[in-house]
C-alpha positions, 0 to 999 in steps of 0.5 A: 836110493830107495825105489818104490815097488812097481804098481803091479806088484803093489796091487798084488800085495794089497789084493792078498797075493803074498805067500808065506813059505812053510817049513816041512817041519811045521806041525798041523793038528789032525783030529781023531775020527773016533774021539775028536782030539787033535794030534800034531804031525809035521807036513814032512810026515804027512807028505809020506801018507803015514798011518796016524795015531791019536795021542789020546785014544790010540785010534790008528788010520791011514792018512790019505792022498785026498786028505793031503790034497785038501790040506794043501789047497786049504794052506794055499787059500790061506796064503801059505806055500810049501814045496812038493 
């Protein structure tokens, strides 16, 4: 027998409170500060706060904790979730 979802759960679905779990292997494009070209890095790599290099011009810089927090908040607001 099929049972309908409780009203509270259905309200959450309709209000956009459903999250998609992202794999740590998902690639996120990061724009270069120098040439604005994008190079993709996995969430797993970005969690380690690495030095990142542009695939186009070779410019290298450190990926900061603040940038990671902004990325994380953006993904949460867009309905995505990943483990810490």
